[in-house]
C-alpha positions, 0 to 999 in steps of 0.5 A: 518497497513495491506493493506486496502481493495479495497473498503477502497481505493475507499473511500479514493479516493472519500474523504469519510473517516474520518479525522483520516482514511485519515491520516492513509491511506495516510501514508500507501499509501505513503510507499506501492507501490502497494496501491499507484498504486491502488490509481492511477488506481482509480484516473484514473477511476475517471478522466475517469468518470469526462471526460465522464460526463462533459458537457457545460450546465446542462439540466433538464434531467442531471441525466438520461444523466449521468446514460446513460453514466455510463452504457457503462463504467461499461461494459468495459472489465476488465483492464489488467494492474495491476492484483494483488489487495492488494497482495504486490510485491513478492521477496525473504527472510530470512528462512531456507530450508523446504523440509527436515524439514516438517512432512512426512504427508505434503509431497504430492505436489499438483501443479495446480496454485501453481506450476506456476509463477502466485504465488510468490516463497514463495507459490511455495516453501510451496506447493512443501514442502507439505503445499498444500491441494487439496480441489476441492470444488465447487458451481453452480448457473445459469449455472456458477460454482465457483470451489476452487481447492487448498489451501496453508496455514501456520501460515503466510498466507492462499492462495486459487486457484479458477476457474470460469467455464460456463455451457459448461465446459469452464473456464472463466475470473477469475476476481471477483468484490469485490469493489463496489459490494455485493460480499464478500470473507472473512476469520474468526478465530476459534472464528468467528472473521473476519480477515483483509487483503484479496487480489486477483490476476488474469491474462489474459490467466490463468485458475486460480484466487488467493485469499490470506489472510495475517495472519501476527500479528495474534496469537493463530490461530488454524483454519481459515474458508474462506467464499465465498458469491457471488451474481454475477460471470462473469456478471451473477446474482446468488448465490454462497456460500461456506465455506472452513475450514483450519486447522492450528494446524499441520501447526503451528508446522513448524513455528519457532521464533528466538529472536534477544535478544534486539539488539539495537543501535542509529543513527542520533537521531533514536533508533533501537530495533531488536525484533525477526524473525519468519520463516514460510514455505511460508514467514518470518517476521522481527519484530523491533521498531524505535523511536526518541532519547529523545533529538531529540523528545523534539526538534520535539515536540517543533517545532510541537507545534509552527506549531499548534499555527501558522496553527491550530491543524487540519492542522498540524495533517492531513498529516504530519506523523512525524515519524521514519523508517530505511533503511537496506539490508540483506546479505547472507554468501557471503556478497551479498545483497539479500534483500533491504528495503527502499533503493535507488536502481539503476535507482529508483527515490524513496526508494523501496524494493527488496524481501519484500512481505509485511510491516506494522508499528503500532504507539506505543504512542509517536511521531515516536515510531513505531513497524514494521513487514516486511515479506519476501519470503523464500530462496530455500536453507539453509543459514545464513543471516545477517541484515545490517543497511544502514541508518535512515529515519526521517519525521520531521517539515520543515521551508520552505515557498514560496509566489505565486500570483496564477493569474500570474503563467501561465505567470510567473511560480515560481521555487524553490529548497529545499533539492535536489527537483527542482520544478516549480509551474505552476498553481494555480486555481479552477476547477469545477468537478463532485463529485463522492462521493457515499454519494452525490445523485444526483451527485453534482458539486465541486470546488477544488483549485489545485496547480500544480508543476513539476520538478526533484529530485536528488537521495536520496534527501528528500521527500516533505510531507504536506503543509499548504496554507495561503492567504493574509488575514492570513487564513490557509487552510487544503490541500491534497497533492499527487505526483509521482516520476518517474524512468525517468530522465530529462535533468539535470539527476534528476528524474522527479517529479510531485506534486499537492496540493488540497484544498476544502475550498478556495472559491475565488482564492486569489491574493497572497498565501503562501505555507508552507511545514509542513513536510519533510522526510530525508534519513540519511546514516549510517556512520558505518555498524551495523549488526545483525545475523538472525540465531542462 
């Protein structure tokens, strides 16, 4: 799936999504570092609000007290920490050089934001190769001017640089609030259909902000119209609306597709089917499919059936995310790895990417059958690149379980080891907290049962997934897992790990609980290299 909007992530944190949306988004957040960081930031904001609102008693004027305390929070300066919302980490990639291949009519370099390090290398290359257009559109209200300066566009994405200017002509902070506001920035195709995948970037001290729309997986796009419909800028209420049409017909000519001729292989129970590579000026896309081999799938389905009979379909279906993926790198002609995907890089406690711009996977019907689309940023120079398979990734059922006595954990923590994960269960108790769900008015108090673990994880070991909780009466409970694997090692040389399991359905803390691990993600290294040329 494409990266969700900030509003959708906010609904995820507030637990406002449907069950299926929670499952889909949880899968995406687990594999997308930037969305994961955004969710962590939203949780931090939620935690701040909770700590601000908490009080020993609830007086009659409780609601007004809350509103009074919320007001100063909303007026705090914008957070400087992570300023590339929904725009994934930039890197490098599999395309040919562009400066000698573009039509001379696109040969004028624009500059501005797209000549700075605030944008990724792909946008700079595309701009320098003539794929940018200076539009200089602006709209003014209440003495505040929104100005869109340049547009860079090709078949893979549309990016716009903008500025916010006050009545004295001074350039203001470029942050535009989109989440939890009536501000809208959206793109639509030539038929008026809205496109998903808006992202925003800004930086302290910069004169510019960046708005970007992904056109990945969009077909037959001839024109994109970007609409700004804003009702608040720089803390001022007003109306700023403009439409910017972007003609893609000429730009589409500079995208080429290379078929990989159905290069296929199987490894450790996983099928890999390479489809094609698409080369666009600002980014390139690698398309392939993964699935379980027939025998592996039959075993998996039998285990899932047993789990559903034991814990119920809702619990097993919620956050297990059984499926397949791959680990790979891409080499240049000198056999040097220039891009990595799902790799255990040096100093990293979890699989990560190097050079990947954005990635998504679409389920194709059967369990574990996924169509993948990963995009990269072009290299500055021509070169022949080769895909190299490093291993496969399988999320499968687990048979691990462990018993705890919640009320004894503080004095007698329970430790366990499972497939390279060394964890200690330190706490299992109910917390009273203010609900920040927007659907609950007035704000209500929720009771959440939380199990807290921490410990260490060996490099390239398995990742723990979904859990079910069963009390001493045999009743099973749906849980919401979350955790973090740090790039910092403990005294045993393992990567520090924390893991929380939350349940909203446990009314009383049971004397005894059994934790059942429902899914585990395993990384299996390839014994032999499998290579696919990404050139003719």
